[in-house]
C-alpha positions in Angstrom: -18.9 26.3 12.3 -19.0 22.7 12.9 -18.0 20.0 10.5 -19.0 16.4 10.8 -16.0 14.5 9.1 -14.7 11.0 8.9 -11.1 9.9 9.7 -10.6 8.3 6.2 -13.2 10.3 4.3 -11.9 11.9 1.0 -14.7 14.1 0.8 -14.5 15.4 4.5 -10.9 15.9 4.1 -11.4 17.8 0.8 -13.6 20.3 2.9 -11.1 20.4 6.0 -8.3 21.5 3.4 -10.8 24.2 2.0 -11.7 25.4 5.6 -7.7 25.7 6.8 -6.9 27.3 3.2 -9.5 30.1 4.2 -8.1 30.3 7.6 -11.6 29.6 9.1 -12.1 28.1 12.6 -14.3 25.2 13.0 -15.3 22.5 15.3 -14.3 18.8 13.8 -16.7 16.2 15.0 -15.2 12.9 13.7 -17.8 10.4 13.2 -16.8 6.8 14.2 -15.5 4.4 11.6 -14.3 0.9 11.1 -12.9 -0.8 8.1 -15.2 -3.5 8.7 -18.7 -1.7 9.5 -17.6 1.6 7.8 -19.9 4.5 9.4 -22.5 2.0 10.5 -24.5 2.8 12.7 -24.9 6.1 11.1 -24.5 9.1 13.2 -27.9 10.5 14.1 -26.8 14.3 13.6 -25.6 13.5 10.1 -28.6 11.5 9.1 -30.8 14.3 10.5 -29.2 16.7 7.8 -27.9 14.5 5.0 -30.5 11.9 3.6 -27.7 10.1 2.3 -26.3 9.8 5.9 -22.8 10.6 4.9 -20.0 12.9 5.8 -19.2 15.8 5.4 -21.8 17.7 6.9 -21.2 21.4 7.8 -23.3 23.5 10.2 -22.7 27.3 10.1 -25.3 29.1 12.5 -28.8 28.3 11.3 -27.5 26.7 7.8 -26.9 22.9 7.5 -25.0 21.6 4.4 -24.0 18.3 2.8 -21.8 17.6 -0.3 -18.4 18.7 -0.4 -18.8 20.5 -3.6 -21.8 22.4 -2.4 -20.0 23.3 1.1 -16.8 24.4 -0.6 -18.9 26.7 -2.8 -20.8 28.2 0.0 -17.5 28.7 1.8 -16.4 30.5 -1.3 -19.6 32.7 -1.3 -19.5 33.4 2.3 -15.8 34.0 2.7 -14.5 35.1 -0.6 -11.0 35.9 0.6 -8.7 34.2 0.0 -10.4 33.1 -3.3 -10.6 29.4 -4.2 -12.3 30.0 -7.6 -11.1 32.2 -10.6 -13.0 35.5 -11.1 -14.5 35.1 -14.6 -17.3 32.7 -15.1 -15.5 30.9 -17.9 -12.5 30.2 -15.8 -14.7 29.2 -12.7 -16.5 26.8 -15.2 -13.4 25.0 -16.0 -12.4 25.1 -12.4 -15.5 23.1 -11.7 -15.0 20.5 -14.4 -11.7 19.7 -12.7 -13.8 19.3 -9.6 -15.9 17.0 -11.3 -13.0 15.1 -12.7 -11.5 14.4 -9.2 -14.8 13.8 -7.5 -16.6 11.7 -10.0 -14.3 10.6 -13.1 -11.4 9.4 -11.0 -13.6 8.2 -8.2 -15.2 5.7 -10.6 -12.2 3.6 -11.0 -10.6 4.4 -7.5 -13.6 2.6 -5.9 -12.1 -0.6 -6.9 -9.2 0.0 -4.9 -10.8 0.7 -1.6 -11.1 -2.9 -0.3 -7.3 -2.9 0.0 -7.4 -0.9 3.4 -9.9 -3.5 4.9 -8.5 -6.7 6.8 -8.7 -9.7 4.4 -11.6 -11.7 4.7 -11.7 -15.5 5.6 -13.2 -15.8 1.9 -9.9 -15.1 0.1 -11.8 -16.1 -3.2 -13.9 -12.7 -2.7 -10.9 -10.8 -2.0 -9.1 -12.0 -5.2 -12.1 -11.1 -7.0 -12.0 -7.5 -5.7 -8.3 -7.6 -6.5 -9.1 -8.6 -10.1 -11.4 -5.7 -10.6 -8.6 -3.3 -8.9 -6.2 -4.4 -11.4 -8.4 -3.5 -14.5 -9.0 -0.2 -12.8 -5.4 0.8 -12.4 -4.6 1.5 -15.9 -7.7 3.7 -16.3 -6.1 5.5 -13.2 -2.9 5.6 -14.8 -4.5 7.4 -18.0 -6.1 10.0 -15.8 -2.6 10.6 -14.0 -1.3 11.1 -17.8 -4.2 13.3 -18.6 -3.4 15.4 -15.4 0.3 15.5 -16.4 -0.7 17.0 -19.8 -2.9 19.6 -18.3 -0.3 20.7 -16.0 2.5 21.3 -18.5 4.0 24.6 -17.9 1.7 25.3 -15.0 2.0 25.6 -11.3 -1.8 24.8 -10.6 -4.6 23.4 -12.8 -6.6 26.7 -13.2 -3.6 29.2 -13.2 -3.7 30.1 -9.8 -4.4 27.8 -6.7 -7.9 26.9 -6.6 -10.6 24.5 -5.3 -9.9 22.5 -8.5 -6.5 21.7 -7.0 -7.9 20.3 -3.7 -10.4 18.1 -5.4 -8.0 16.6 -7.8 -5.0 16.2 -5.2 -7.5 14.3 -2.9 -8.2 11.8 -5.8 -4.5 11.6 -6.6 -3.6 11.0 -3.1 -6.3 8.4 -2.5 -4.9 6.6 -5.6 -1.5 6.5 -4.3 -2.8 5.7 -0.7 -4.6 2.6 -2.2 -1.4 1.3 -4.0 -2.5 2.6 -7.3 -0.3 4.0 -10.3 2.9 6.0 -9.2 3.8 9.4 -10.3 7.2 8.4 -12.0 7.5 9.6 -15.3 5.0 12.2 -15.0 7.2 15.4 -13.9 4.4 18.0 -14.2 1.9 16.0 -12.0 4.7 15.1 -9.5 6.0 18.6 -9.3 2.3 19.8 -8.6 1.7 17.0 -6.2 4.9 18.0 -4.0 3.8 21.6 -4.3 0.5 21.1 -2.9 1.9 18.6 -0.2 4.0 21.2 1.1 1.3 23.8 1.9 0.3 23.8 5.4 -3.3 23.0 4.9 -2.6 20.0 2.8 0.4 18.8 5.2 -2.0 19.0 8.1 -4.8 16.9 6.7 -2.5 14.3 5.1 -0.7 13.8 8.5 -4.1 13.3 10.0 -5.2 10.8 7.4 -2.0 8.9 7.6 -2.4 8.7 11.6 -6.0 7.5 11.1 -4.7 4.8 8.7 -2.0 3.6 11.3 -4.9 3.1 13.7 -7.7 1.9 11.5 -6.5 0.6 8.2 -4.7 -2.7 7.1 -1.5 -1.9 5.4 -1.6 -1.4 1.6 1.1 -3.0 -0.6 2.6 -0.4 -3.0 1.1 2.7 -1.2 2.7 5.9 -2.2 5.0 3.8 -4.6 7.8 6.0 -6.4 
């Protein structure tokens, strides 16, 4: 298998965690990225497979896939052990809703924080306008943290056993913390879950790679990973 990934691509790193959790060997192809130009110019191999021109893209033999959730579900079908989804259709549906919560619901507000890893422009007025939007988004993200804390009361994982839901939501929570969003303070169930996942080898490996990429590519973010 070959995975086209990005050094600070949330969705690429989500797929990498799933691959590591399943113990699957893959060739990682990191697409060039800068904080000023993003992934431009687009990688031609990625463009040939994904009409949106975005990573992740997975090639497995004669099959080419894009979209992180489609890829993770394919990995589950092709390599069901160890499982990343519950067995029952009802529980699998609940698991998928958490995936949507991380990938879409949380991301809607998280996007407003993403300028923080970019170098400050000469036009500081534009930067301050973005920061104003970020400050509006932070209470929404804090509300999502509260919702997750409630969902994790008395649980080790979101869907009972460890699952793809935990991967997706962890990435959204990690990205929020990486970008100086709300802390985990006062949310004991969420904080315990976050620490539990951070200690898993697959998560620790990918997090270390993201932090190393940030050290090379990203501007420091005030308040990142605040306690």
